[in-house]
ROVO-888560 format. One line per field, with one value per residue: y negated, z negated, x negated of N, C-alpha, C, O in turn; residue number from 1. Coordinates in Angstrom, 2 decimals, padded with zeros to 5 digits, m for minus. Layout:
BEGIN
n.py <- Y ...
n.pz <- Z ...
n.px <- X ...
ca.py <- Y ...
ca.pz <- Z ...
ca.px <- X ...
c.py <- Y ...
c.pz <- Z ...
c.px <- X ...
o.py <- Y ...
o.pz <- Z ...
o.px <- X ...
nr <- NUM ...
# end
This chain:
BEGIN
n.py <- m064.28 m063.91 m062.72 m063.22 m062.51 m062.76 m064.58 m066.67 m067.68 m068.84 m067.83 m065.43 m065.80 m066.72 m065.19 m062.72 m062.95 m063.04 m063.53 m064.52 m064.39 m067.35 m069.35 m071.53 m072.75 m071.35 m068.06 m066.87 m064.37 m064.25 m064.09 m064.37 m066.53 m067.81 m070.63 m072.90 m075.85 m078.64 m081.56 m083.15 m082.95 m082.31 m081.12 m078.83 m077.74 m076.87 m076.14 m073.24 m071.65 m069.50 m068.62 m067.72 m066.70 m066.08 m064.44 m066.93 m068.77 m071.28 m072.19 m071.08 m071.58 m069.05 m068.89 m070.85 m073.03 m072.44 m073.16 m073.05 m072.15 m073.35 m073.32 m074.15 m076.51 m077.51 m077.73 m076.64 m076.73 m073.67 m070.69 m069.50 m068.92 m071.51 m074.60 m074.34 m075.97 m078.51 m081.72 m082.55 m081.36 m078.14 m074.74 m072.87 m070.11 m069.45 m072.09 m072.94 m073.72 m073.33 m071.81 m073.86 m074.15 m072.08 m068.68 m065.14 m062.42 m059.76 m056.67 m055.28 m054.93 m052.88 m051.80 m049.87 m046.73 m046.88 m049.30 m051.82 m050.97 m051.31 m052.63 m052.86 m052.53 m052.41 m050.92 m050.46 m048.38 m049.48 m048.28 m047.23 m047.32 m049.27 m052.38 m055.90 m057.61 m060.50 m061.62 m063.61 m062.95 m060.30 m057.43 m056.52 m058.63 m060.31 m058.15 m055.20 m052.56 m049.18 m047.56 m044.69 m043.33 m044.27 m043.91 m044.30 m047.08 m049.56 m052.41 m054.83 m054.31 m054.62 m057.32 m057.61 m055.72 m054.44 m053.41 m054.35 m053.79 m055.73 m057.62 m059.76 m059.03 m057.12 m057.19 m057.82 m059.79 m059.73 m062.39 m063.42 m065.21 m066.84 m061.79 m059.94 m060.39 m061.59 m059.52 m057.49 m058.78 m059.21 m057.97 m055.79 m055.49 m057.96 m059.61 m061.39 m064.65 m067.09 m070.37 m073.16 m076.40 m079.83 m082.35 m084.71 m083.87 m081.83 m083.25 m084.47 m082.36 m080.40 m080.05 m079.58 m077.31 m075.52 m075.24 m075.11 m077.92 m080.80 m081.59 m079.23 m077.83 m079.88 m080.38 m078.02 m077.26
n.pz <- m070.93 m069.97 m070.89 m069.82 m070.17 m068.68 m066.59 m068.12 m068.38 m069.18 m068.46 m069.39 m071.89 m071.31 m069.74 m070.29 m071.77 m074.54 m076.33 m079.78 m083.29 m085.07 m087.10 m089.57 m088.34 m088.61 m089.87 m093.29 m093.46 m091.30 m090.59 m088.71 m086.04 m082.83 m081.14 m078.73 m077.00 m075.19 m073.27 m072.53 m071.69 m068.99 m068.34 m066.86 m067.73 m070.76 m074.21 m076.15 m079.34 m082.06 m085.24 m088.72 m091.91 m095.43 m097.17 m098.01 m097.94 m096.55 m093.10 m091.12 m088.58 m086.35 m084.33 m081.76 m079.70 m076.36 m072.81 m071.08 m068.81 m068.32 m067.38 m063.90 m063.69 m066.20 m069.51 m071.29 m073.62 m075.31 m076.53 m079.62 m082.67 m083.48 m081.95 m080.12 m080.89 m080.28 m078.66 m075.18 m072.24 m071.17 m071.03 m068.06 m065.84 m063.48 m063.34 m063.38 m065.74 m068.94 m071.93 m074.72 m078.28 m081.21 m081.47 m081.90 m081.51 m079.30 m077.75 m076.30 m072.88 m070.58 m067.92 m068.67 m070.33 m072.99 m075.64 m075.93 m077.74 m081.25 m081.23 m082.55 m082.13 m081.14 m077.95 m074.40 m071.70 m068.50 m065.78 m062.34 m062.20 m063.79 m064.73 m065.27 m065.72 m064.09 m062.93 m063.27 m063.00 m063.42 m065.41 m066.90 m067.37 m068.39 m069.64 m070.30 m068.07 m066.79 m063.78 m062.26 m060.06 m058.61 m055.99 m054.54 m054.82 m056.12 m054.29 m055.65 m057.02 m056.02 m056.27 m058.99 m060.29 m062.58 m062.26 m060.36 m059.51 m059.85 m061.27 m062.81 m064.01 m065.81 m068.61 m070.51 m072.63 m074.66 m075.37 m077.66 m076.73 m075.43 m073.08 m073.88 m076.23 m077.78 m077.89 m079.27 m081.66 m082.73 m085.16 m085.88 m088.42 m089.52 m088.43 m086.05 m084.56 m082.03 m080.98 m079.00 m077.95 m076.81 m077.42 m078.72 m079.88 m081.50 m083.40 m084.75 m085.80 m087.15 m089.95 m090.94 m089.50 m090.40 m089.35 m088.42 m089.46 m087.28 m086.93 m087.07 m084.59 m082.91 m083.44 m082.91 m080.45
n.px <- m090.48 m094.93 m099.15 m102.39 m105.65 m108.05 m107.71 m106.97 m104.39 m101.09 m098.73 m097.91 m096.72 m094.26 m092.71 m091.33 m088.42 m086.40 m083.43 m083.29 m082.42 m081.41 m083.51 m085.01 m087.62 m090.97 m090.85 m091.15 m092.38 m094.04 m097.34 m099.25 m099.91 m099.41 m100.23 m099.24 m100.02 m098.95 m099.75 m097.52 m093.96 m093.86 m096.20 m098.44 m100.76 m102.53 m103.42 m104.30 m104.17 m105.11 m103.78 m103.92 m102.54 m102.37 m099.66 m097.38 m099.41 m101.74 m102.07 m104.83 m107.20 m108.37 m110.19 m111.86 m109.80 m108.43 m108.19 m105.02 m102.32 m099.03 m095.55 m095.08 m093.73 m093.83 m092.48 m089.49 m086.77 m086.30 m084.58 m084.83 m086.41 m086.55 m085.67 m083.56 m081.50 m082.22 m082.07 m082.33 m084.12 m083.10 m084.18 m083.82 m083.14 m085.68 m086.61 m089.17 m090.34 m091.88 m090.61 m090.03 m090.49 m090.08 m090.86 m090.28 m092.61 m092.38 m092.71 m095.74 m096.48 m098.11 m100.34 m102.09 m102.89 m103.31 m103.81 m106.46 m109.50 m109.19 m106.78 m103.45 m100.41 m096.95 m096.39 m095.74 m096.37 m096.33 m094.44 m093.86 m091.18 m090.15 m088.60 m088.03 m085.19 m084.19 m082.04 m079.37 m076.68 m076.51 m075.56 m077.61 m079.23 m082.18 m083.36 m085.31 m085.51 m085.32 m085.35 m083.69 m084.96 m087.80 m088.55 m086.32 m085.27 m082.91 m081.51 m082.22 m084.54 m087.22 m088.04 m088.05 m089.49 m091.96 m094.49 m097.05 m099.55 m101.45 m103.99 m103.24 m100.91 m101.51 m101.51 m098.75 m096.85 m094.11 m092.05 m089.77 m087.38 m084.30 m104.38 m106.89 m108.24 m106.26 m104.41 m105.74 m105.96 m103.38 m101.03 m098.45 m097.33 m097.69 m095.89 m096.10 m095.72 m094.85 m095.48 m094.63 m095.08 m094.82 m097.32 m096.28 m093.85 m094.77 m096.24 m094.13 m092.64 m094.13 m094.33 m091.66 m091.07 m092.90 m095.51 m099.06 m101.07 m101.45 m104.16 m105.52 m105.49 m106.23 m108.87 m110.01 m111.05
ca.py <- m064.45 m062.94 m063.35 m062.50 m063.18 m063.01 m065.82 m067.68 m068.31 m068.75 m067.34 m064.29 m066.14 m067.32 m064.35 m061.81 m063.84 m062.41 m064.37 m064.01 m065.10 m068.66 m069.59 m072.88 m072.75 m070.09 m067.30 m066.65 m063.13 m064.41 m064.49 m064.62 m067.50 m068.26 m071.99 m073.53 m077.30 m079.32 m083.02 m083.69 m081.97 m081.96 m080.66 m077.45 m077.32 m077.12 m075.40 m072.21 m071.36 m068.47 m068.97 m066.71 m067.16 m065.10 m064.73 m068.13 m069.60 m072.28 m071.69 m071.30 m071.14 m067.87 m069.04 m072.09 m072.98 m072.28 m073.73 m072.15 m072.72 m073.13 m073.30 m075.11 m077.78 m077.92 m077.05 m076.98 m076.06 m072.32 m070.22 m068.56 m069.19 m072.96 m075.31 m074.29 m077.03 m079.82 m082.40 m082.61 m080.40 m076.76 m073.73 m072.09 m069.13 m069.89 m073.54 m073.23 m074.28 m072.40 m072.14 m074.50 m073.82 m071.05 m067.40 m063.91 m061.64 m058.42 m055.55 m055.45 m054.06 m052.78 m050.72 m048.90 m045.67 m047.26 m050.66 m051.89 m050.56 m052.29 m053.14 m052.14 m053.24 m051.60 m051.18 m049.55 m048.30 m049.79 m047.32 m047.76 m047.36 m050.28 m053.74 m056.86 m058.20 m061.95 m062.04 m064.05 m062.35 m058.87 m057.02 m056.23 m059.84 m060.56 m056.89 m054.19 m051.40 m048.16 m046.98 m043.23 m042.82 m045.38 m043.64 m044.80 m048.20 m050.42 m053.58 m055.89 m053.85 m055.06 m058.64 m057.65 m054.64 m054.91 m052.92 m054.96 m053.46 m057.03 m057.77 m060.80 m058.41 m055.96 m057.33 m058.65 m059.90 m060.16 m063.49 m063.29 m066.45 m066.38 m061.79 m058.78 m060.91 m061.79 m058.23 m056.78 m059.57 m059.14 m056.82 m055.76 m055.64 m059.35 m060.31 m062.56 m065.56 m067.94 m071.71 m073.98 m077.74 m080.96 m083.00 m085.66 m083.13 m081.11 m084.21 m084.76 m081.19 m079.35 m079.80 m078.97 m076.00 m074.70 m075.01 m075.67 m079.38 m081.12 m081.66 m077.88 m077.50 m081.01 m080.32 m076.64 m076.99
ca.pz <- m069.87 m070.14 m071.18 m069.14 m070.75 m067.75 m065.87 m069.12 m068.07 m070.24 m067.93 m070.21 m073.01 m070.87 m068.69 m070.84 m072.72 m075.16 m077.39 m081.13 m084.26 m085.48 m088.43 m089.64 m088.17 m088.73 m091.03 m094.34 m093.27 m090.18 m091.07 m087.53 m085.22 m081.58 m080.91 m077.45 m077.03 m073.90 m073.42 m072.45 m071.22 m067.59 m068.16 m066.50 m068.46 m072.19 m075.05 m077.01 m080.50 m082.96 m086.66 m089.69 m093.28 m096.41 m097.50 m098.81 m097.88 m095.51 m091.83 m090.81 m087.23 m086.34 m083.24 m081.01 m078.72 m074.99 m071.86 m070.54 m067.90 m068.67 m066.15 m062.92 m063.90 m067.59 m070.59 m071.58 m074.85 m075.20 m077.60 m080.44 m084.10 m083.60 m080.68 m079.33 m081.31 m079.95 m077.47 m074.14 m071.16 m071.59 m070.16 m067.22 m065.03 m062.28 m063.30 m063.37 m067.03 m070.05 m073.04 m075.89 m079.55 m081.98 m081.05 m082.36 m080.51 m079.17 m077.39 m075.25 m071.72 m069.95 m066.97 m069.28 m071.16 m074.39 m075.86 m076.14 m079.08 m082.30 m081.17 m083.36 m081.86 m080.29 m076.53 m073.44 m070.45 m067.40 m064.68 m061.09 m062.33 m064.79 m064.26 m066.21 m064.88 m064.24 m062.19 m064.32 m062.81 m063.72 m066.78 m067.57 m067.35 m069.47 m070.31 m069.73 m067.58 m066.02 m062.79 m062.24 m059.02 m057.95 m054.56 m053.96 m055.71 m055.70 m053.54 m056.50 m057.78 m055.49 m056.80 m060.45 m060.83 m063.47 m061.85 m059.08 m059.26 m059.83 m062.58 m063.57 m064.70 m066.57 m070.01 m070.62 m074.02 m074.74 m076.28 m077.87 m076.45 m074.64 m073.41 m074.68 m077.57 m078.50 m078.08 m080.35 m082.88 m083.27 m085.97 m086.02 m089.83 m089.89 m087.79 m085.33 m083.87 m081.01 m080.93 m077.88 m078.02 m076.38 m078.53 m079.46 m080.69 m082.53 m084.47 m085.50 m086.34 m087.70 m091.36 m091.14 m088.85 m091.08 m088.41 m088.87 m089.25 m085.95 m086.87 m086.96 m083.21 m082.21 m083.66 m082.73 m079.06
ca.px <- m091.43 m096.02 m100.42 m103.45 m106.80 m109.14 m107.41 m106.66 m103.12 m100.11 m097.47 m097.56 m095.85 m093.01 m092.15 m090.32 m087.76 m085.24 m082.86 m083.42 m081.59 m081.88 m084.06 m085.57 m089.05 m091.70 m090.40 m092.14 m093.13 m094.96 m098.66 m100.06 m099.19 m100.00 m099.76 m099.52 m099.80 m099.00 m099.80 m096.16 m092.97 m094.06 m097.58 m098.69 m101.96 m102.54 m104.35 m103.75 m105.00 m104.61 m103.84 m103.51 m102.38 m101.91 m098.25 m097.22 m100.61 m101.90 m102.58 m106.24 m107.50 m109.25 m111.16 m111.63 m108.72 m108.88 m107.22 m104.01 m101.34 m097.64 m094.78 m095.59 m093.04 m093.97 m091.78 m088.09 m086.37 m085.79 m083.71 m085.57 m086.30 m086.35 m085.74 m082.34 m080.60 m082.79 m081.58 m083.33 m084.06 m082.96 m084.75 m082.92 m083.86 m086.39 m086.81 m090.60 m090.74 m092.08 m089.72 m090.63 m089.85 m090.77 m090.31 m090.89 m093.33 m091.83 m093.59 m096.74 m096.31 m099.42 m100.58 m103.00 m102.29 m103.48 m104.30 m107.90 m109.95 m108.94 m105.41 m102.47 m099.16 m096.08 m096.59 m095.14 m097.11 m095.42 m094.43 m093.31 m089.72 m089.79 m088.30 m087.44 m084.14 m084.05 m080.86 m078.44 m075.36 m076.58 m075.23 m078.88 m080.06 m083.12 m083.61 m086.20 m084.75 m086.03 m084.45 m083.83 m085.84 m088.49 m088.66 m085.07 m084.90 m081.80 m081.97 m082.76 m085.71 m088.50 m088.40 m088.04 m090.30 m093.01 m095.80 m097.44 m100.95 m102.11 m104.63 m102.54 m099.77 m101.99 m101.06 m097.55 m096.42 m092.72 m091.74 m088.34 m086.64 m083.16 m105.72 m107.30 m108.56 m105.02 m103.75 m106.43 m105.80 m102.02 m100.65 m097.00 m096.97 m097.82 m094.77 m096.62 m094.80 m095.43 m094.92 m095.05 m094.51 m095.64 m098.02 m095.45 m092.89 m095.51 m096.55 m092.90 m091.95 m094.99 m094.05 m090.35 m091.06 m093.92 m096.60 m100.34 m101.17 m101.99 m105.62 m106.08 m105.78 m106.86 m110.32 m110.43 m111.43
c.py <- m064.11 m063.60 m062.56 m063.19 m063.55 m064.34 m066.96 m068.42 m068.01 m068.23 m066.18 m064.62 m066.87 m066.46 m063.38 m062.54 m063.22 m063.28 m063.72 m064.90 m066.40 m068.66 m070.96 m072.81 m071.37 m069.33 m067.08 m065.41 m063.16 m064.91 m064.55 m065.50 m067.88 m069.63 m072.47 m075.00 m077.86 m080.83 m083.67 m082.63 m081.51 m081.43 m079.17 m076.88 m077.64 m076.30 m074.34 m071.95 m070.33 m068.87 m067.77 m067.38 m065.96 m065.41 m065.92 m069.10 m070.60 m071.64 m072.03 m070.78 m069.99 m067.96 m070.37 m071.92 m072.80 m072.79 m072.67 m072.90 m072.39 m073.00 m074.38 m076.47 m078.24 m077.06 m077.46 m076.20 m074.67 m071.98 m069.16 m068.81 m070.67 m073.58 m075.36 m075.38 m078.42 m080.41 m082.47 m081.50 m078.97 m075.81 m073.00 m071.17 m069.76 m071.41 m073.93 m073.84 m073.19 m072.79 m072.71 m074.16 m072.86 m069.72 m066.24 m063.24 m060.25 m057.40 m055.98 m054.46 m054.05 m051.67 m049.56 m047.89 m045.97 m048.69 m050.65 m051.45 m051.67 m052.84 m052.25 m052.85 m052.35 m051.95 m050.13 m049.56 m048.45 m048.77 m047.98 m047.83 m048.48 m051.65 m054.59 m057.71 m059.71 m062.49 m062.34 m063.43 m060.86 m058.59 m056.73 m057.45 m059.97 m059.30 m056.05 m053.00 m050.45 m047.51 m045.47 m042.72 m043.97 m045.16 m044.12 m045.96 m048.94 m051.68 m054.64 m055.56 m054.47 m056.39 m058.67 m056.50 m055.20 m054.45 m053.42 m054.58 m054.73 m057.25 m058.83 m060.24 m057.25 m055.99 m058.29 m058.63 m060.47 m061.25 m063.54 m064.66 m066.04 m065.68 m060.63 m059.23 m061.06 m060.45 m057.45 m057.50 m059.36 m057.85 m056.88 m056.02 m057.09 m060.23 m061.56 m063.34 m066.40 m069.28 m072.46 m075.31 m078.74 m081.65 m083.88 m084.95 m082.32 m082.03 m084.50 m083.57 m080.22 m079.04 m079.08 m077.58 m075.08 m074.30 m075.51 m077.18 m079.69 m081.15 m080.29 m077.52 m078.65 m080.98 m078.93 m076.30 m076.51
c.pz <- m070.30 m070.40 m070.44 m069.47 m069.74 m067.03 m066.83 m068.79 m069.15 m069.73 m068.75 m071.34 m072.56 m069.83 m069.20 m071.98 m073.23 m076.29 m078.75 m082.10 m084.70 m086.90 m088.39 m089.55 m088.30 m089.98 m092.05 m094.10 m092.05 m090.70 m089.95 m086.58 m084.00 m081.27 m079.53 m077.51 m075.62 m074.12 m073.37 m071.84 m069.79 m067.30 m067.83 m067.32 m069.95 m072.90 m075.84 m078.16 m081.39 m084.41 m087.50 m091.04 m094.17 m096.69 m098.44 m098.75 m096.74 m094.24 m091.65 m089.40 m087.27 m085.28 m082.54 m080.02 m077.32 m074.04 m071.31 m069.55 m068.41 m067.37 m065.20 m063.04 m065.36 m068.56 m070.62 m072.83 m074.57 m076.37 m078.40 m081.91 m084.37 m082.22 m079.92 m079.71 m080.96 m078.71 m076.45 m073.12 m071.69 m070.55 m069.39 m066.34 m063.77 m062.20 m063.32 m064.65 m068.08 m071.21 m074.24 m077.14 m080.34 m081.72 m081.75 m081.19 m080.49 m078.84 m076.36 m074.13 m070.94 m068.91 m067.64 m070.16 m072.64 m074.48 m076.04 m077.56 m080.11 m082.32 m081.97 m083.23 m080.99 m078.81 m075.68 m072.19 m069.29 m066.28 m063.43 m061.13 m063.23 m064.16 m065.43 m065.39 m065.14 m063.39 m063.19 m064.19 m063.16 m065.17 m067.59 m067.60 m068.61 m070.30 m069.55 m069.31 m066.84 m065.07 m062.70 m061.25 m058.29 m056.45 m053.81 m054.81 m055.20 m055.03 m054.40 m057.07 m057.31 m056.10 m058.32 m061.10 m061.63 m063.04 m060.44 m058.66 m059.07 m061.21 m063.43 m064.36 m065.58 m068.01 m070.06 m072.07 m074.06 m075.79 m076.44 m077.89 m075.87 m073.92 m074.29 m076.10 m078.39 m078.83 m079.21 m081.69 m083.53 m084.05 m086.21 m087.45 m090.30 m089.18 m087.02 m084.61 m082.88 m081.00 m079.73 m077.94 m077.32 m077.61 m079.37 m080.37 m081.79 m083.71 m085.34 m086.31 m087.12 m089.16 m091.57 m090.52 m089.37 m090.15 m088.99 m088.63 m087.92 m085.87 m086.73 m085.53 m082.46 m082.35 m083.39 m081.33 m078.97
c.px <- m092.81 m097.41 m101.51 m104.75 m107.85 m108.93 m107.08 m105.38 m102.12 m098.78 m097.00 m096.61 m094.60 m092.32 m091.10 m089.63 m086.47 m084.73 m083.05 m082.66 m082.23 m082.42 m084.72 m087.09 m089.66 m091.24 m091.52 m092.97 m094.04 m096.30 m099.69 m099.26 m100.03 m099.41 m100.20 m099.15 m099.95 m099.07 m098.42 m095.25 m093.20 m095.46 m097.64 m099.85 m101.83 m103.60 m103.61 m104.72 m104.31 m104.82 m103.41 m103.30 m102.06 m100.44 m098.14 m098.39 m100.60 m102.47 m104.06 m106.51 m108.51 m110.34 m110.90 m110.47 m109.30 m107.80 m106.28 m103.13 m099.94 m096.85 m095.27 m094.92 m093.09 m093.17 m090.31 m087.70 m085.79 m084.88 m084.45 m085.34 m086.07 m086.47 m084.44 m081.34 m081.08 m082.13 m082.70 m083.15 m084.03 m083.56 m083.65 m083.76 m084.42 m086.55 m088.29 m091.11 m090.89 m091.17 m090.48 m089.82 m090.71 m090.07 m091.01 m091.62 m092.73 m092.89 m094.62 m096.43 m097.63 m099.45 m101.32 m102.27 m102.41 m103.98 m105.81 m108.28 m109.75 m107.54 m104.47 m101.13 m098.29 m096.28 m095.89 m096.01 m096.14 m095.57 m093.85 m091.79 m089.23 m089.55 m087.84 m086.46 m084.02 m082.90 m079.74 m077.05 m075.34 m076.18 m076.49 m079.80 m080.91 m083.41 m084.63 m085.35 m085.70 m085.05 m084.69 m084.88 m086.52 m088.69 m087.42 m084.56 m083.67 m082.34 m082.67 m084.14 m087.02 m088.96 m088.52 m088.82 m091.47 m094.40 m096.11 m098.86 m101.78 m102.71 m103.94 m101.36 m100.22 m101.52 m099.88 m097.09 m095.02 m092.55 m090.24 m087.66 m085.30 m083.60 m106.06 m107.60 m107.29 m104.35 m104.42 m106.29 m104.44 m101.78 m099.15 m096.57 m097.04 m096.79 m095.23 m095.54 m095.59 m094.72 m095.48 m094.32 m095.41 m096.23 m097.11 m094.45 m093.58 m095.80 m095.33 m092.41 m092.83 m094.69 m092.72 m090.26 m092.17 m095.06 m097.92 m100.37 m101.83 m103.50 m106.26 m106.42 m106.43 m108.38 m110.87 m110.90 m112.87
o.py <- m063.77 m064.82 m061.33 m064.35 m064.58 m065.13 m068.10 m069.64 m067.07 m068.19 m065.93 m063.80 m067.57 m066.93 m063.25 m062.72 m062.91 m063.73 m062.49 m066.03 m066.54 m068.04 m071.50 m072.80 m070.36 m069.92 m067.11 m065.37 m062.19 m066.03 m064.75 m065.26 m068.22 m069.76 m072.46 m075.35 m077.60 m081.32 m084.64 m081.53 m080.42 m081.32 m078.36 m075.67 m078.56 m075.83 m074.51 m072.03 m070.28 m069.40 m066.92 m068.47 m064.94 m066.55 m065.92 m070.13 m070.77 m070.69 m073.13 m069.67 m069.96 m067.20 m070.95 m070.82 m072.99 m072.84 m071.53 m074.13 m071.27 m072.60 m075.39 m077.47 m079.24 m075.84 m078.49 m075.12 m074.51 m072.87 m068.05 m068.91 m071.03 m073.14 m076.29 m075.67 m079.40 m079.68 m082.46 m080.79 m078.61 m076.06 m072.56 m071.42 m070.53 m071.97 m075.11 m074.42 m072.23 m073.98 m072.11 m073.90 m072.81 m069.65 m066.34 m063.47 m059.61 m057.27 m056.95 m053.29 m055.11 m050.70 m048.41 m048.16 m045.39 m049.24 m049.60 m051.54 m052.83 m053.44 m051.04 m053.66 m051.59 m053.13 m049.07 m050.63 m047.64 m048.44 m049.13 m048.34 m048.64 m052.03 m054.08 m058.43 m060.13 m063.70 m061.44 m063.37 m060.24 m059.42 m056.70 m057.32 m059.77 m059.38 m056.17 m052.48 m050.86 m046.97 m045.01 m041.79 m044.60 m046.11 m044.32 m045.84 m048.96 m052.00 m055.28 m056.46 m054.80 m056.56 m059.64 m056.35 m056.32 m055.06 m052.98 m054.98 m054.78 m057.09 m058.80 m060.89 m056.48 m054.96 m059.46 m057.57 m061.56 m061.05 m063.71 m065.20 m064.82 m065.11 m060.45 m058.53 m060.69 m060.28 m056.80 m056.89 m059.33 m056.78 m057.88 m056.68 m057.42 m061.46 m062.66 m062.77 m066.42 m069.33 m072.39 m075.35 m078.54 m081.52 m083.82 m085.39 m082.15 m081.65 m084.76 m083.74 m079.28 m077.89 m078.09 m076.76 m073.98 m073.15 m076.27 m077.66 m078.94 m080.77 m080.19 m076.98 m078.41 m081.49 m078.68 m075.12 m076.23
o.pz <- m071.47 m070.30 m070.47 m069.09 m069.91 m066.89 m066.40 m068.91 m069.92 m070.48 m068.83 m071.70 m073.35 m069.11 m068.56 m073.05 m072.46 m077.12 m078.86 m081.76 m084.70 m087.80 m087.31 m090.57 m088.13 m091.06 m091.69 m094.49 m091.80 m091.20 m090.20 m086.35 m084.12 m081.15 m079.21 m078.01 m074.93 m075.09 m074.10 m071.51 m069.42 m066.14 m068.45 m067.57 m070.35 m072.29 m076.16 m077.98 m081.46 m084.77 m087.06 m091.30 m093.69 m096.49 m099.53 m099.42 m096.05 m094.31 m092.00 m089.06 m088.13 m085.32 m082.71 m079.56 m077.10 m074.41 m071.09 m069.46 m068.87 m066.35 m065.63 m062.56 m065.71 m068.46 m070.06 m073.07 m073.72 m077.11 m077.92 m082.35 m085.38 m081.41 m079.16 m078.95 m081.30 m077.82 m076.80 m073.14 m072.56 m069.35 m069.98 m066.12 m063.09 m061.10 m063.27 m064.67 m068.11 m071.46 m074.70 m077.06 m080.16 m081.74 m082.14 m080.03 m081.53 m079.57 m075.62 m074.39 m070.68 m069.01 m067.23 m070.67 m073.46 m073.50 m076.28 m078.47 m079.86 m083.30 m082.06 m084.08 m080.17 m078.45 m076.17 m071.67 m069.12 m065.87 m063.47 m060.20 m063.43 m063.19 m066.43 m064.49 m066.27 m063.15 m063.87 m065.17 m063.18 m066.05 m068.82 m067.84 m069.73 m071.50 m068.34 m070.10 m066.34 m065.49 m063.01 m061.57 m057.43 m055.72 m052.60 m055.45 m054.00 m055.20 m053.94 m057.57 m058.15 m056.40 m058.88 m062.32 m061.37 m063.44 m059.46 m057.60 m058.24 m062.22 m064.66 m065.27 m066.06 m068.58 m069.68 m072.68 m073.56 m076.97 m075.46 m078.96 m075.81 m073.10 m075.36 m077.06 m079.56 m079.92 m080.00 m082.74 m084.75 m083.67 m086.69 m087.69 m091.36 m089.32 m087.32 m084.12 m082.88 m081.03 m079.47 m077.99 m077.24 m078.72 m080.60 m081.50 m082.88 m084.87 m086.54 m087.38 m087.71 m089.57 m092.30 m090.95 m088.85 m090.17 m089.96 m087.69 m087.47 m084.85 m086.31 m085.26 m081.46 m081.49 m083.60 m081.05 m077.88
o.px <- m092.60 m097.41 m101.49 m104.95 m108.51 m109.86 m106.92 m105.31 m102.27 m097.80 m095.79 m095.78 m093.96 m091.44 m090.05 m090.21 m085.57 m085.51 m082.98 m082.31 m083.46 m081.85 m084.96 m087.77 m088.98 m091.23 m092.70 m094.14 m094.75 m096.40 m100.88 m098.08 m101.20 m098.19 m101.39 m098.08 m100.94 m098.50 m098.17 m095.71 m092.76 m095.85 m096.96 m099.90 m101.12 m104.55 m102.43 m105.93 m103.08 m105.87 m102.64 m103.81 m101.55 m100.01 m098.72 m098.38 m099.59 m103.24 m104.49 m106.10 m109.39 m111.30 m109.83 m110.20 m110.50 m106.63 m106.68 m103.18 m099.69 m097.42 m095.81 m095.45 m092.47 m093.18 m089.92 m088.23 m084.92 m084.45 m084.67 m084.19 m085.47 m087.29 m084.20 m080.42 m080.43 m081.69 m083.88 m082.15 m084.84 m083.46 m082.66 m084.94 m083.74 m086.61 m088.62 m092.20 m090.11 m090.98 m091.45 m088.62 m091.93 m088.84 m092.17 m091.28 m092.59 m093.88 m094.40 m096.16 m098.19 m098.69 m101.20 m101.18 m101.70 m104.50 m106.39 m107.46 m110.10 m107.12 m104.67 m100.76 m098.81 m096.34 m095.50 m096.34 m095.22 m096.69 m093.41 m091.18 m088.03 m090.21 m087.33 m086.87 m083.76 m082.82 m079.24 m076.32 m074.28 m076.42 m076.44 m081.00 m080.43 m083.67 m084.80 m084.56 m086.74 m084.03 m085.79 m085.62 m085.90 m088.98 m087.46 m083.51 m083.41 m083.51 m083.61 m084.82 m087.86 m090.14 m089.02 m088.80 m091.93 m095.39 m095.50 m099.32 m102.69 m102.01 m104.05 m100.86 m099.39 m101.17 m100.02 m096.96 m094.77 m092.87 m089.52 m087.39 m085.12 m082.89 m105.48 m107.27 m107.26 m103.80 m103.74 m106.48 m104.34 m102.26 m098.63 m095.55 m096.51 m096.81 m094.78 m094.56 m096.82 m093.49 m096.68 m093.09 m096.62 m095.70 m097.15 m094.23 m093.03 m095.64 m095.47 m091.82 m092.30 m094.79 m092.66 m089.45 m092.37 m095.51 m097.90 m099.75 m102.69 m104.08 m107.42 m107.49 m107.12 m109.10 m112.05 m111.13 m113.36
nr <- 1 2 3 4 5 6 7 8 9 10 11 12 13 14 15 16 17 18 19 20 21 22 23 24 25 26 27 28 29 30 31 32 33 34 35 36 37 38 39 40 41 42 43 44 45 46 47 48 49 50 51 52 53 54 55 56 57 58 59 60 61 62 63 64 65 66 67 68 69 70 71 72 73 74 75 76 77 78 79 80 81 82 83 84 85 86 87 88 89 90 91 92 93 94 95 96 97 98 99 100 101 102 103 104 105 106 107 108 109 110 111 112 113 114 115 116 117 118 119 120 121 122 123 124 125 126 127 128 129 130 131 132 133 134 135 136 137 138 139 140 141 142 143 144 145 146 147 148 149 150 151 152 153 154 155 156 157 158 159 160 161 162 163 164 165 166 167 168 169 170 171 172 173 174 175 176 177 178 179 180 181 182 183 184 185 186 187 188 189 190 191 192 193 194 195 196 197 198 199 200 201 202 203 204 205 206 207 208 209 210 211 212 213 214 215 216 217 218 219 220 221
# end
């Protein structure tokens, strides 16, 4: 599921969702981390912060945190690098919840022909033929697809097309589950990851999942 910096919303990191292999927390080769924190599982609002580290080093915040929006119904456990084995509410299609856990970052999707100056990350310019399939009964569920002829689209295409000519969809970031500032900050060679948790679970899991200590983002506002 996707990120849009102008509106400061977090729908960007919960819109394109792709399952990824299991690992115990943040991988060692991940040296850039996007952290989202919600007050509780049913919270729509929260904070986001960016962190970096040298290989084997400690996480350090790179800028103050900023307010974001999650799913309209809050959070639910997703399937990524960590979180899929937890008990509790599970993420399902169209449940209005953002996937919680730790995830790899995939590709950037954008209306623009190129990324902003300074950006260095794999991207795809979205066309009128592109869609992200969210129909669970489809063989292409949870996949990026391009139809042969956008002038003659299949019936399902209208609701799942990626190009809406809406500024809220200008920048989409693929989060591998089942903001211009952020886009220019991410580097593919640093294997960026994304973590989203409610405060209570973050406090319990930050050490075992190799996350920044809670005081890093609690004092970074």
